[in-house]
C-alpha positions, 0 to 999 in steps of 0.5 A: 781123843786128846785124853786117849793120846795123853794116856797112851803117851804116858804108858809108852813113856813109863815103859821106856823109862822103866826099861832104861832103868832096868838096863842101866841098873841090871847086875851082870853077875847072874847071866842065867837069871832073866828079868821076866818070865812070861807064862802063856803065849796068847794075846796077853803074854805076847803083848807083855813081851812086846812091851818089854822089848819096846821098853828096852828090856830084852832079858825075858822069855815066853813059856807056852805050853802048846806047840803054837801061840795064840791061846784061845784064838786059833785059825782053821786053815780052809785052803787058798789063804782062807781061814775060819776062827775056832776061838775068839774072833770079834772086836767092836766099838770101845775095844781100842786096845786090840784095835791099836795092836792090829794097826801096829801089826798092820792087820786089816779088819772087815765088817761081820756080815749081818745084812738080811734076815736071820732064821729061827727054828723051833722044832719043825717051825721056821721063822725069818726075821730082819735083824739088820738093826739088831734082834728085837728085845724087851727094851724096858728090861734091857734099860733096867739092866743097863741102869743097874750096870752103871753101879757095878764097876767092871774093874772091881765089881765086888766094890759096888755099893750093892755088891753083897745084895746083887751077888746073892742073886743069879741072873735067872733069879733076877729075871724070874722077878721081872714078869717075863713072857715066854719069848723074852725068857727064851731070848735071855736064856739063849743070849746068856748061854751064847755069851757066857757059856751057862744058863741064867741060873748059873750066872751071878747077877753081879758079874753079868752087870759088870760085863754090861758095865764094861760095854759102856753100860749097854747090853746091846753093845755087849751082845750086838753085831751092828755097833756091838762087840761082834761088829768087826773081824780080822783079815787072816783070822784073829790068831794072826795077831799072835803069830805076828808078835811071836815072829818078831820075838823069835826064839824068846818064845818057847813052845811046848814048854808047860810050867809045872812048878814054881819055886821061891815066888816069895824070893828075889829069884824065882825058879820055874820048872818046865818040860824043857828045864828050869828057868830063873827069873826076877819077875814072873807074869802069869798070863793064863786063866786062873783055873790053869794057875791052879794046875801049877804047883807053888812052893811055898804054897800061895796065900789062901785067898789067891789059892782058893780063887784059883781052885774055885774059878769056874772052868765049865764053859769050854765052848764048841765051835764048828765050821761048814764050808761051801762053794759060795755063800748061797744064802745071801742070794735068798736075802738071808744073813746066815744067822740061825737060832735053834730054840731047842736042839744042839745049835745055839747060834750059827752065822756067816763067817765067810772071808771078806770077798765071799769067795767061799761060803762059811757057816760057823756054829756054837754048839750046846754042850753034850747035845752033838756027837763027837764023831765028825761025820755024825756031827756034820750030818746033824748040823747040815740037816739043821742048816738045810732046814734054815737055808735050803738043801744046798746046806746038806753038802759042805765041802769041808767040816771042822769041829773045835771042842775047847774042852777036848782040844788040849789040857791048856784051855779048860774053859774059853769063858768064865761064867762067874756064879753068884757069891764068887766076886764078893768072896774072892774078887779082891785076890784076882789082880794084886801081885803075889810076891814076884808073881804078876797075874795077867790074862783077859780075866784080870782086865779092867775093861772087856774082861773075857774078850781079846781086847781085855787080854791085850789090856792085861798084857800092857798092865802086866808089863808095866808092873814088871818093869816097875817092880824090877826097878824097885827090886834093884834099888832095894838091892 
């Protein structure tokens, strides 16, 4: 705790010092030039903006392409103050950055509901299992993965001692060498698909190990509910964090303002061409997925390494989540926790996503790509039938149904998670975080810890704000 306190004090002190230095040394002859332009109004971009403001730097703007803030967090409004999260929603032990942010914003948390038995479906077969202590798994194999993960730093997996060898393999290839039985193969196929949006064959082993490393070298912590990264939810839904930050920032957040072109990133003043005009800034924080960066035109073109990283960034895991709303969480009366795992079919995993007081029953589901119609009525009927097989016929009659396919929701998502393929990190990883001219790369994918998670987004926002303030001070000292 002492080390954490000292680290936090150093960060806050560094931001404040840099902010005061910027304010003191800021030239007044160019009122049309901002100190910082932030691209992206999700958790990362808004965290950077909040840090800039706290440090005394008020010359900035947040440019959000959507008509809302929150990025890959988004709440379905179910009425009467109840919401269900359509995107990222959970936090767990070790995710201290977002937990601290929630406390500062006075957003309360509550535990994910997991007490009772989960239901597994395979064709017409139905099996109940008590998973209150976590799902059963191959302890020997999990231990081997955890041990390997200790050698792969989440901050820079390409710097691992055996990076070249590990990055040649997919998770599927590695698993095939472990002599797994059918049940273990099915289990790992489902867990990788759920967590990373791809099959084990499409996931690089080096990336998989780096993600486990980020979760204290514990696959159980990465994928678990009790004691894991899915243990805790936010009262009011995860998007409330971004909504509260944006409210504080006021008109510094410009919505429906996508950046189309960036000119002069290698000069003292950068021009950002947006749908609402040209913004000029001394530093630019790009708090968006690298695949979205590739959709922006850069003049001059970016260096080849960074440009190729963006072009090759995997963007094929958009994720689709659905919501069934019932009068009450009736499954709890039967000793069920609402979790449904379908081995074959459109449903990967469903779970109890009801509000803290259980005033209504909510079942959310992760859907396999391409296996459920996009017609809302048809999708609802198919899933309701699956839920009825698992939970009883009451599941056939939801009060509401919501469907969020992030691949179709808007052009600013592309992918919710990034399943890095074999060979990617050792070839392109070194270009991920170093600044390019006046461009500072941010977003959850750039985080040292918990990349891909909401916590990683907040961490990347803190880092980017500090980099921007330090760069501004240096820029003006060199002027």
